[in-house]
Every structure is written in structure tokens, then in C-alpha cells.
N, C-alpha and C positions, 0 to 999 in steps of 0.2 A: 503115429500121425501127428504132424505138427499142430501145436495149439494156434487157434485163430487169433486169440488175444493173450499175449503173455502178461504176467503181473506187471512187468515194467511198462508195457505199452498201455495197459489199462490206467496205471497211475499217471502216465504222461497225458492220456486223453482227458482225465478228470482235472488235472492241474491246468491244462490249457483252457478247458471249459470254464473253470472257476475264474481264471484270469480274464476271459472274455466278459463274464458276468460282472466282475468288479469294474472293468473299464466302462462297460455300458452304464452302470450305476453312477460312475463319476461323471460322465457326460450328462446324464439326466439331472444331477445335482447342479452342475454348472449352468445348464439351460434354465432351470427354475430360478437360480440365483440371479442370472442376468435378467430375467423377466421381471423379478421383484425389485431389483436395485438399479436397473438401468445399465447394468454390466460395466464393471470397472474397466473392461478391456476397450470399450468404445472411447473415442476421442471426445474430450470436452468441447462443447460449442462455445463456451465463454471462459477464457482462461485469464486469470489475473496477471499483470505484468511481473516479470521476474524481479524480485526486490534486490536492492543493493545488498551484497553479502554482509556488510556491516550494519545494516539497518534493522532495528527492532520494530516490528510492525504493530505491537500493542502500545496504545497511547499511555504516556506516563504523566504528561502535563496537560491539565484542563481537558480531560477525556470528554466531558459533556460538550465543550465547544468544538472539539475535533469531530465529534459525531455530527453536530450541526453543520460544520464545514463540509463534510462529505455529502450530507443530505442536500445542502444548498447547491453544491456543484451539480448534483443530479437534476435538481429542479430547474436550474438555469441551462441545462444541457451544455455545460462548459466543455471545452476541449482540452483544457489544462488548468491546473490551479496550484497555488502556493499558499501555505499557511504558516504563520509564526505564532506560537502560543507560549504564554509565560505565567509563572507563579513565583511567589516569594517576595521578599522585601516587605514594605508596608502595604502597598496596593498593587503589586506586580507591575508589569509594564504594558498591559493591554494585550489584546489579541488582534491579529491582522490577517485578513483573508482576501486573496486576489483570485478572481475567476476570469479566465480568458474565454471570451465568447466566440461564436462562429463568425462574427463580422471582423474579428481580429482585434477588437478593443478588449478592455478588461474592466470588470466591475470590482470595486474595492469596498470592502466592509470591515469595520473595526469596532472592537469594544475598547473604548479609551480607558486609560488607567483610572481606577476608582469607580468606573461605571459598570452596570450590569446588563445593559442593552446595547446591541450593535447599532451602528449608524452607517449609512451609505455615504461614502466620500466621493470626491470628484473622480470620474473614470480615467483610465489610462488609454491614450490614443493608440491606434494600431501601430504607428511608427515607434512609439515608445515601448510597446509590447515586444517588438523585434529586439530592441536594445536590452530589455529586461531579460528576455530569453538568453541572450548572450552572457549577461551577468550571472544568471542562474545555472549556466550550463554545467558547471563543475559540482553542483550539489549532490548529484546521484553517486558520485564517487567518494563522498565523505563518510566518515563514521562518527560515533559519539566523541565529543570532546568534553570531558568533565574533570574539573579541578576542584578539589575539596575546598570549601570556603564556608564561613559562618554567615548565615543570614544574607545570602545573595539571591539575585533573581535567576531563576532557571528557565531556559528556553527549550522549546522543541520545534524543529522545523519539519514541515511535511510537504511532500511534492506528490500531486495526483496526476496521473497520466491515463490515457485511454486503455481500456482492456481490448482484447482481440476484436470484439464486435464493434468497438468505437461508438457505442451508444451510452456508455457510462464511464466514470473515472474510478480508479482504485489507487491504493497507496503504492508508490514506487520506492520512496524513501521516507523514513521517519527517524530523525536523529536528535539526540539531546545535546545542547550546547550550554555549558556552564563555565563562566569566567574565561571566555575566549578573548584574547587580545591580538593586536596586530602583529605582535612578536611571537606569541606562543602558538597561535592557531590563525594565521592570516586569512585563509579561505573561509573558515567559519565566521570570523570577525566581519569579513567583507559582506557575507550573506546577511548577517544581522543588520549591519549598517544600511544596506540597500533597502530591505523591507521596512525598517524603522523610519528611514528617510521618506519613503513613499507615503507611509501613513501620516507622518508629521506634516509633510508638505500639504497634504490634502485636508488634514484636520485644521490647519491654520487658515484655509481659504473660506 
């Protein structure tokens, strides 16, 4: 009489059953993990902007002022912002922070060389903000430009743009600029000159 369950069929049955149990256990673990952590498989509701590939997102120059810069942009509900931070030399070259507001104008704050407190300078008109955006358009494509030098001023340029939700700004580009000249790094040099000129023109008024 034929055996109802041969040794081979019994082994296959238990192997299949063990596989089903293991699979069910794995699903249970994933469900619990998703419930506790928000599930990494879900799409994020607020994503940071993709950084420039050559941009280092950790601040290296005046980290405390860069933190203030980002916090101030949030408080002002700015739609875009640029910052230029410096250190080195005798009294560095001051810090410059430009916040584009919802009405199209821009607020300018600066820590002048040798000072410890920021001052609010004359704002930038909406028409001039349009021109400024054109001048700054190439910043996100730049990378660090650092030439070795003794006792020189080091700069770090930061560009903040809206995240997906458009309710706050985050870093798009953060690059270091050291000893950029019109000949060695014309785009970096032009960026420095533009922001320094904005600050200087308003500081003199």
C-alpha cells in the first residue's frame, strides 16, 4: 500500500511551513518598525533642497552667525537669502545677510568689521532684487575656491532657498572662498564684490 506521506513530502511540507512562518514574522517586524519610526518607506513631507554637488553643508566660517542667519530667515519668512561670512586678518571683513521678503524687497543686516552686533542697513528695492538675483544666478554651480595664504581673510558664501513646503528656507549652497581674484576665480570674485558693495553702499548712508 502506498504511503500517504513519504519522507520527502513530509520534509517539503515542514520546509514550506517554516518559510511561511519566517515570512509572516518579517512582515510583523516591518509593521512594528513602521509604526514606531514613521516608516522609512513613506515619502517625506518636507525635503531639503538638493545641494550643489560641490557644496559642503557644514559651516566652517562664523558658524554662530550662520546659525543666526538661518534663524532670522525663518522669523522673517524670507523667500530667499544670501549670506557672506568672513574671518581672519585683524578684524575680519564683517558679515552680510540679505533676506528677500514676500513683497519682493530685501532686508539687509550686517556685522560691520570690528563690531559684534548686527545693524539693519537700507533695504533693497524689488527692482534691485531682480537684478541681484541675476548677479547671483551662478552661485549654486560654484565649488570651494581656496588658495593657500598666510593671514588672509577667509569667506564663506551661503545661499538659502525654499524647501518643498515653501514655508522655510534651507541651505542650497555653502562654499568657501579664499584669495579669489578676477583672474584666478572670476565668478567667486564677482560674488564677493557684489555683496561687499551692497553692504558698503548701505553702511555709508
